[in-house]
N, C-alpha and C positions, 0 to 999 in steps of 0.2 A: 623576366624582370622581377626582382624581389618584391614581395607583397608590400614593404614599407614605402617603396618608390611609387607603386601603383596607388596606394592609399593616398600619399602626399599629392600626387597629380590629380586624383579625384577631388581632393579638398581644394586645391587650387582652381579646378574646373568650376566647382560650386561657388567659390568666392567670386570669380570672374562672372559667373552668371547672376549673382547677387549685385555686383557693381552695375552690370547691364540693366537689370530690372529697376534699381533704385534710379539709374539715369533716366529710363524711360517712364517709370510709373510713381516714382518717389517712394518713400519709406512705407506710407500708409498703403499704397497700392501694391507693393511688393509682397507676394504671398508665396507660401511653398510651391503652389502650383506653377506660378509664373517662374519662379527660380528654376524648377525642375524642367519646364519647357524651354527656357534658355540654355539650360546644361544638357539638354537632350536625355535625360535620366527620369526614372520613376521618383515619386515623392518620398517613397521608402528609403531611397539612398541618402536623401537629406536627413531624414530621422536617423538612419544608422551612423552617419559620419559626425552629425552635430546635435541631433536630438530635437531640433526645431529651429524655427525661424530666429529666435532671440539669440541663441548660441551661434548660429550663422552669421548674424549681423555684428556680434562682438568679434568673432574671427575675422570678419571683413575689415573691421576698424584696426584690428591687431595687424593685419596684412599691410594696410596703408601706414600705420605706424612703423612697422619693421622696414618698409620700403623707403620711407623718410630717413630712417637711421642708416640703412645701407648706402642710400645716396650721399648722405652726409659723410660717411667713412670714406666713400670714393673721392669726394671732392676735397676732403682733407688730405687724402694721399696724394692727390694731383697738386696740391698747394705747396708753396716754398715752406711752409710751417710757421710763417710770421703771424703775429696776432691779427694784422689786417687781412691777411689771406685767409686766415681761419674764419674771421667774421664774414667775409664774402662766401666761403664754403657754406656757412649755415644759412645764409640768405639764398644762395643757389639751390641748395637742397629743398627749401620750402617752396621754391617757384620752379621745382624741376618739371619736366614733361608729364610725369604721371600725376603729381600732386595737383597740377592746374588742369588736367584733363576734365572734360565734362563729367565723365563717370565718377572720379575721384572728388571733383568739387561738389557734386550733388550729394554724394555720400557723405562728405565732411560736413555739410550745412545740415543734412538730416540727422547726423550723428550729434552735432552740437545742440540742436533743438531737443533731441530725445534725451540726451545727457542730463537735462534739468530735471527729468522725471525718472531716470533709471540709475540705480546705484552703481551698477556694473559699468555702464557707459561713462558715468560721472567719474569713476575711479580711472578709467582709460584716459579721459580728458585731462585729469590731474597729472597723469604720468606724462602725457604729451607737453604740458604746460611746464612741468618741472623740468623735463629734459631740455627744452629749449632754453629756459631760464638759466639752468645750470651751465650750459655750454656758452651762452653769452657771458655770464658772470666770470667764469674761469678765464676767459680770453680778455674781458675788460680790466681785471685785476692786474694784467701785466702793463696796462698803460694809465689807469687812473688810480687816484687816491681811493682808499677803501670806502670813505664816506660818499663817493659818488657813483660807486658800482652799482648798487641796487637800483637807483633812479635811472641811470642809463640803460640798464639791462631791461627794465620796465619799459622804458621808451621804445628801445629797438624791438622788443617783443611785440608791442602794440602796434608799431609800424608794420612789421612783418604780417601779423594776424590781420590787422585792419585793412591794409592795402591788398593783401590777399583776398580778403572778403570783398572788398570793393570791385576788384577786377573780376571775381567769380560772378558777381551779381550784375556787373555792368553789361549793357548791350549798346555798343557804340560809343562808350564812354572811356574810362580807364582801361588800358590793356594790361595784360600780364607783365609784358616787357617794360612798359612805363611804371607799373608798381614796383617791379624788382629795381628799376633804375633808381627811382626815389629812395628806396631803402639802401642802395649801395652808396648813393650820394650822400645821404645823412652820415653813414659810417665813414666815408672818406673824409668828409667835413670833420668829424670828431677826431679822427686820427691826424688830420692836418693841425687842428688847434692843439693838440697835445704835442706835437712836433715843434710848435712855434713857442711853447713855454719853456 
């Protein structure tokens, strides 16, 4: 097996171990020792591939961001390409199985909290936010007057993020499927209102 493939597999193994550690111990309780135990490797391997916990955490967040983007591309390819279908693909990607898993949810929550204090994590959050906002605006421009695009994109982004957050934090309350359905219903109502004009 080529060295590059082995290195990539090792990086993914360490990222998966990081997700597992954050799920079980939180970001503060996640240490190089715990990650190495979950991965079944020495702590030196983490230093070799990432240099330390901070770089590994950043790589883990990039992994989740890339997975979100790949899911969105897959959902877009499956859609009929209409603006409404593209909006549904954006919602589906944000509520995909990986993104709402306990591992990912706990990592996202820890990431958001830490991003307020860490410039690199804050940069990754801005990338995530801009990507969502851009995808929404491109689609909304096809159905709305320009002066309404910004506000509707902000509303839908807030619905996705807010309902995702509520469903992630809810025990016995709002479920992921309910959160996704509320977002879909809002978008459907928006498109229906535009069709009636």
